N, C-alpha and C positions, 0 to 999 in steps of 0.2 A: 346507367342502364344502356345496353346495346340492343337496338332493334335489328334483328338479323336480316340478311339480304333475302333469305328465302320467303320472307313475308310478301315480297313482290309476286311470287307465284300464286299466293292466295288471293291477292288483289287483282290479278289478271286472269289467267286460265281457270283458277279455282273459284272465282267469284260468281260466274254466271253459268246457267244450265245449258246455254246454246251459244255458239259463236255469233249468231245473228243478233244477240242481245246488244252487241256493240252499236248497231244501228239505232236501237232505242236510246242508249245512253247519250250518243252524240246528238240525236234529234232532240232529246230532252233538254240538253244544254242550249241548243239553238232556239228552242221555243222560249226558254226563260229570257234569252237575250233579246228576242224579237218583242216579247211582252214589255220588257223594259224600254226598248227603243220606241214602241208605240206610245207608252205612257209619257215619255220625254218629248214626243213630237218629232223624233228623228226620222221616223218612217211611218207612212200611212199603212193601215192594216191591209188594204187591198194590194199594196206594193211589197209587203213583207213576203219573203219566200225562203224555202229551204230546198237546196238542190243536191241531189245525189248523183255523182258521176262515176260510172264504172267503165274502165278501159280493159276489156278482156285480153287484148293483144299484149299490153304492157303489164297486165295483172295489177292494176292500181284501183283504189277507191278514194273518192274525194267527197266530203260532205261539207257544204258551204251554206252560210246564211248571211243576210244583210241586216243583222241586228246591231246592237250597240258596239260590238267588238270589245276589246280590252285595252285600256290605256297603257302606254309604254311603262309607266312607273309601277304598275301592278301586274303587268303581264307575266313577268318572270316568276314571281311568287305564286300567282294563281295557277300557272301551268306546271310548276315543279313541286309545290307543296303537296303532301299526301295526307288525306283525311283532314284537311284544314280548309274550310270554306266559309265565306262571309254571307252566303245565301241564307235566306230565311225559309224554313220548311213550311211556313204558313202561306208564302206567296210564290215559292219556287218549287218546281218538280224535282230538281236535283239539288241536294244541299250537303252531301257528305264529303265532296271533294275527292272522290275516287273513280267516278265514272269515266273520266277522260283516259284512264289507263286501260280501258276495256279492249282496245285494239292491239296492245303490246304483244300479246301472245300469238297473233295471227299474221304478222308481216315482218319484214326485215328493217323497215324504217317507218317511224310514226312521226309525222310533222304537223305542228300547229302553226298557223299563220294568222295574225290578227292585227287590226288597226281600228282605232277609235276616231270618231268624227272630230275634226278640228286639229288633228295631229298630222304632221308631215312625214310620218315614219310608220313602219310596220315591224312587228316583232315576229321572228321565226324561231321556234323552239323545236329541235329535232331530238328524238329518242332513237338511238341505235339499237333497235330491238334484236337484231341478229347478234350483236355483241352481248346484249343483256342475257340472251339465252345461253350463250357460252359461259358467261360469268356465273350463271346459276347452276351449272353442272358441278356437282360435288367434287372438290379437289382441283378445280380448274383455275382458281384465282386466289389471291391473298385478301381481297376485299371481304370483310366480314359483315359490315353494317350496311343497312339499306342506303344510308347517306353516302357512303363511299361508292357504292354501285351506281347510284343516280349521278354522282359527279363524273363517273367514268363514261356513262352512256349518253349524257345530255350535252347538246351544243346549242348556244344562243347567239343569234345575230340580229342586228338592226339594219333595216334597209329603208330608202326613201319611199314615200307613198303620197298620193294626193290627199290634201286635207279634207276633201269632201267625201272620201271613201270611208266606209265603216263596215267591217265584216269579220267573220271568223271562219276559218277553214281547217278541216282535219283531213290529212292525206295518209293513206296506208300504201306503202310501196312494196312490190314483190309479195303479194298476199299469198298465204298458204292455200294452194289449190284444193287440198283435201277438205278444207273448211266449207267449200261451196259458197263462199261469201260473194263471189262474182257471178254466180249463176242467176240469170234474169228471173226465171220462174220462182226459184226459192226465195230470192230477195223480195220480189213483189208480194208473194204469198205472206211473208212475214210482215211486211210494212202495212199491207191493207188490213191486217188484224191488230197490230200493235200501235201504229203511229196515230197521232191526233188529227185524223183526216175528216173532211166533210163527207156528207152523203152525196152520191152521184145524182145529177139531174134526171138520169134515167130511172132512178128509184123514186117513184111518185110519192111514196109514204115518207120519204126523208124530210120534206118540208112540213108534213103533218107532225112528225116527231119533234122537229125543232120548235114548232109553234106551241105544241102541247107542253113541252118541257119548259119553254119560256113562260107560259101561263102559270106554271107551277114554281116559278121563281128561279129557274136555272137556265142559263144560256150555254149550250155546249160549245166550248172553245175548239175551233178548228183552224188549220193552217194550210197554206199553199205549199205542197210538197211534191216535187217532181223526181222521177227516176229516169236518168239518161244513161243508156247502155250503148256504147260504141256509136254515139252520135244520134241515137234514136230516143227522143224525149217523150215521156208520158206523164201527164198529171195524174196523181193517184187519188182514189176515193175508197171509202169503205166498201166492203164486198156485198152488202145487202141488195136484194132485188125483190121485185113484186111477187114472184112466184118461185117456190122452192120444190125440190124433189124429196118426198118423204116416204117412209115405210121401207125397211130393208127387204121386205118380201115382194111387194107389188111395185115399188118405185113409182109412185103416183105424183102428179103435180098438185101442189097445195098453195092456193093463193092467200095472200094476206087480206083479211076482211076489215080490220080496223087496228088502231094503235091504242093501247091502254097505258096510262101513266099512274104511278103510285109513289106516295111519299113514305119513306122509311123513317121511323122515329125511335128514339131511345126511351128509356124508362121515365125520363123527365118530359116526355112528349115534345122533344126538340127534333126537328128534321135533320137527319144525319146523312141522307142520301135520297136521290131522286132516280126512279127507274122507269124505263119504258119496255114494253114487250108487245109482240105482234099477236093479235088474235087471228089464228088460223083454224083450219078444220081438224088439226091435231091427228093426222093420219098415222104418225109414227116418227121414228128417228129421222132427223134431217140429214141427208147424205153429204152435203157440202160442208167439209170441216172448217172452212173459213167463215161460215155463217152460223153454224149450229152452236147452241149453248148460251146460257145467260152469262154475260161477261161483266167483270168489275173494272171500272175505269176511274182513274184519278187524274184530273186535268185532261181528260179524254185520252190518256195513255193507258194501255191495257195493263192490269195487274194480274200476273199469272197467265193463264191461258183459257181456252174454252171449256176446260174441265174443272177449273178452280171452284166453281159453285156446285159441282156435283155432290159433294159431301154435305151440302146444306139443304139438299132435297131429301125428303123422307125416303123416296125411292130414287136413287142416284140416276137411273136410266132416263128419268123424265127430263133431266137437264138437256139431253140431246134432242128433245122434242121442241125446244124453245128457241125463238129469236128474240134477243133483248139485251139491254145494258143496264147496269147499276152505276150511276155516277155519284161518287163519294163527295160529300160536302164537309164532313167533320174534320177539322184540322188536327184533332187528336188521333185520327187514324193515320198512322205513319207507315209508309211502305218500307219493308225491310230492304237490306242492301241488294238482295237478288231481285227484288220487285216481283217475287212470285207469290207474295201475300203480304200481310201487315204484321207489324210487331205486336206481340200478344200483351195488350194492356187492357184496362177497363173499357176503353172506347171500342176496342176490337170485339170483346165479348158481347157488348151491347149491340154492335153492328151485326154480329153473327146471329144473334137471336132475332133481330129485325128481319134479316134475310130469310131465316127459316120460316118465319110467319108469312113472308111474302111468297116463298116457293110453295107453301101449303095451299095458298089460294090458287096458284097456277096448276098444281097437281089436281085439285078438285075440278078445275075447268077441263083438264085433259080427260078425267074420268067421266065427266058429264057428257062430253062429245062421244066417248066410247060407248057408254050405255045407250045413248040415243040412237046411235047407228046400229048397234046389235039388236035393238028392239024392232028395227025395220027389216031385218034380214028374214027372208023366207026360209022355211025348213029345207035343209039340203035333200036332194033327191038321191035315192040309192038305185043304181042300175045294176041289175044282175047280168052276168055274162058267162057263157059256157067255155069261153076261150081264156085260158089262164094267162095268155100273152096280151089280152086286151086291157089297156090301162084305164078304160072308161068304167071304173068301178067306184065303190063308195069312197075310197081314199082320195081318188083324183077329184071327185066332186066336192069332197071336203075342203080341198085346197082352194077352191074358188071362193070360199067364204072366209078363209084365214087371212088375217092381216095382223099387224102389231097390236092394234087396239083390241082385237078379239082375245089376245093373250095377256091383257092388262092385269088380270087377277091371278096369273100363274104364280105358284109358290116360288120362293126365292131360290130353291134348289134347281128349279127348271130354268130360271132366268140366268143362272151361272152358265148353263150350257146352251143359251139361246142362239148364239152365233152359229154354232154347228147345226142346230135345228133349222135356223133360217136358211142356211146354205142348202141343206137337203130338201127343204120345202120349196125353195126357189127352183131347184133342179126338177122336182116333181111337177111343178106348175109349167115349167118350160116343156116337159115331156107331154103334158096334157095339151098344150097349145099346138104341138106338132102332130097330134093325132089326126088320122084320116078314117074314112069308112072302110078302108081295105087293110085287113090284118097282115097281108103280105108286105105292106109298107111299114106298118106299126112295129113289127118285130125286128126290123132292120135298123140297128143303131148307127150304121155308117152313113145313112142318108141325112142330108141337111134339111132344114125346114122348107127351103125353097124347092129342093129336089122332090120332096114328098108331095108338095102342092102341085108341082108340074105333072108328076106321074099320076096323081089323083085325077087331074083333068083328062089325061090320056086314057086312063082306065074308064072314066065316065063315058067317053066317046065310044070305046070298044063295047061297053055294056049296053049302050043304046042302039048299037047297030048289029049285034050278034046275039044268038041265043045264050042263055045263062051258062050252059055247058061249054060252048065254044069260047065265050068271053072269059070264063074262069081259067080255061086252058091257056089262052093268050096272056092273060094277066100274070099267071104263075110263071110262064116262060120269061116274060119281060122282067118280072121282079127278081127272078133267080140270077139274072145277069148283073144285078147291082149288089 
């Protein structure tokens, strides 16, 4: 049987939904190595680290850790074998032996350098990714099997190294600029959501979450990961903060009031996951995409994205109202190759049902907050106006009472078009906020809010010092010039 060379395309570019997933794959391998090093007493947890270096001038990326490293005798097979790994899926995040290929499709040279403690050498394995791309162009080469192609593009060297050193490094040279893999903001945004990071000290509820999760039998594993772009180093943390901006219409501040923790169980009453979520005032959709959504994590690495749990809510939109995480405990829940969800087995369907029960509780809380607020609202006032250009009418006063919670019971057909509705409503609210007592200003769409307010003060001075007839004349003359 011949395994065709084009299989490599499926295992590199075709495997993952985003180029940035290569960061997750290499961090995942580093975390497994660090865990092993800590267990063996090679490194202390506080000293363990994963460093990401980006050189935008030379267009290179390096991801390095001080974990166990790989011994010389097994380094070659570990770094060249495909789909062959001796890792256990019960104790390791990566176990299929294909994640190390993630960078091949986005650079010209992919280099692995590693050394194990006690060895006086390091192994360097280089993949000529530029040549690989050329060999995979139909009709460009005689190599037919994946083995022949690997032999053509891989180079292995052994160099001296200090016996005390232990590390693993991945370097991508001449990174494809169109991938945006060296863009600071894009890389940081990806890492603070996907990587197994701790909570920031600035997030006061982080310590509460850690403590409550620990009291429920789970310690969230986190690692010291830094991002160094052109010599500027930053230690990374998850993006949660004490106050979020919610409600696409009003964009209001919403503070966290408490943290709730729940145990998710299967049909045999066994705990298969532990979840935390923030008790807020549930004003509406959280605007910050790096925070919003109930997120599934395994080994504290994100599975899927912030929308993965959406389908597990009875009303999908409520997922965007929530801050929280579900940490998977069941070893029978196996992340698929893309890590965008789990393999569909009995454990997965049991987990899915448990999450649906959990999201139902959250949805009830959202509705409770909504109903409580709506009961407190005063009846809206209707102001009649003889001027058709005056926006201070029933519709404008209606907008002052509208927020996402007040639309919580809207039919599904209305929800489909809610984005367009919210945009129009926001525009109407903005117009209302720009209104003055002078219609000559209100009907002029060219004026900014600041200009309207300034002219309103000028007109007030004129009105207080002249008769109504004279004041109206002056006001109309001034307003016409704008």
